[in-house]
C-alpha positions as CSV (number, residue, x, y, z in Angstrom):
1,X,0.0,0.0,0.0
2,X,2.8,2.3,0.9
3,X,4.5,1.6,-2.5
4,X,1.3,2.4,-4.3
5,X,0.9,5.7,-2.4
6,X,4.6,6.5,-3.2
7,X,4.0,5.7,-6.8
8,X,0.9,8.0,-6.8
9,X,2.9,10.8,-5.2
10,X,5.8,10.4,-7.7
11,X,3.3,10.3,-10.6
12,X,1.6,13.4,-9.3
13,X,4.9,15.3,-9.0
14,X,5.9,14.1,-12.4
15,X,2.7,15.4,-14.0
16,X,2.9,18.6,-11.9
17,X,6.2,19.5,-13.6
18,X,5.6,17.9,-17.0
19,X,2.2,19.3,-17.8
20,X,3.2,23.0,-17.7
21,X,6.3,22.1,-19.8
22,X,4.1,20.4,-22.4
23,X,1.7,23.4,-22.3
24,X,4.7,25.8,-22.7
25,X,6.1,23.8,-25.6
26,X,2.7,23.9,-27.4
27,X,2.4,27.7,-26.8
28,X,6.0,28.2,-28.1
29,X,5.2,26.1,-31.2
30,X,2.0,28.1,-31.8
31,X,3.8,31.4,-31.4
32,X,6.6,30.3,-33.8
33,X,4.0,29.3,-36.3
34,X,2.1,32.6,-36.0
35,X,5.4,34.5,-36.3
36,X,6.2,32.5,-39.5
37,X,2.8,33.3,-41.0
38,X,3.1,36.9,-40.1
39,X,6.5,37.1,-41.7
40,X,5.3,35.4,-44.9
41,X,2.3,37.8,-45.0
42,X,4.5,40.8,-44.5
43,X,6.9,39.7,-47.2
44,X,3.9,39.2,-49.6
45,X,2.5,42.6,-48.7
46,X,5.9,44.3,-49.2
47,X,6.3,42.5,-52.6
48,X,2.9,43.8,-53.6
49,X,3.7,47.3,-52.5
50,X,7.1,47.2,-54.3
51,X,5.2,46.1,-57.5
52,X,2.7,48.9,-57.1
53,X,5.5,51.4,-56.7
54,X,7.3,50.1,-59.8
55,X,4.0,50.4,-61.7
56,X,3.5,53.9,-60.5
57,X,7.0,55.0,-61.5
58,X,6.6,53.3,-64.9
59,X,3.3,55.2,-65.4
60,X,4.9,58.4,-64.3
61,X,7.8,58.0,-66.7
62,X,5.5,57.1,-69.6
63,X,3.3,60.1,-68.7
64,X,6.4,62.4,-68.5
65,X,7.6,61.1,-71.9
66,X,4.2,61.8,-73.5
67,X,4.1,65.3,-72.0
68,X,7.6,66.0,-73.3
69,X,6.6,64.9,-76.8
70,X,3.5,67.2,-76.7
71,X,5.6,70.1,-75.5
72,X,8.0,69.5,-78.3
73,X,5.1,69.6,-80.8
74,X,3.7,72.8,-79.2
75,X,7.2,74.4,-79.4
76,X,7.4,73.6,-83.2
77,X,3.9,75.0,-83.7
78,X,4.7,78.2,-81.8
79,X,7.8,78.7,-84.0
80,X,5.8,78.2,-87.1
81,X,3.1,80.6,-85.9
82,X,5.7,83.1,-84.9
83,X,7.1,83.0,-88.5
84,X,3.5,83.5,-89.9
85,X,2.8,86.4,-87.5
86,X,6.1,88.1,-88.7
87,X,5.0,87.6,-92.3
88,X,1.6,89.0,-91.6
89,X,3.1,92.0,-89.8
90,X,5.4,92.6,-92.7
91,X,2.5,92.4,-95.2
92,X,0.4,94.7,-93.2
93,X,3.2,97.2,-92.7
94,X,3.8,97.3,-96.5
95,X,0.1,97.7,-97.4
96,X,-0.7,100.4,-94.9
97,X,1.0,103.6,-95.8
98,X,2.8,105.4,-93.1
99,X,1.8,109.0,-92.4
């Protein structure tokens, strides 16, 4: 009977120290898994943000290039119009007699 009681006490002490350790190991494993999932999620989000930024820069560069082309066309048109205005001013000054 004494041996049975001693075994019961030993078993209780064993479980008293072992159960919290098992619980702590489970908690550690769950936290490690959660950290891994969070890390993967953050990496995915950062990759998406990086792609969005690259797309935005590409769009800005394309837009800037098209604006530059339009400005070049407008500059050419203004030069042509300046020449025409000078011609018209010359014609008008020749046709209208000076007093």
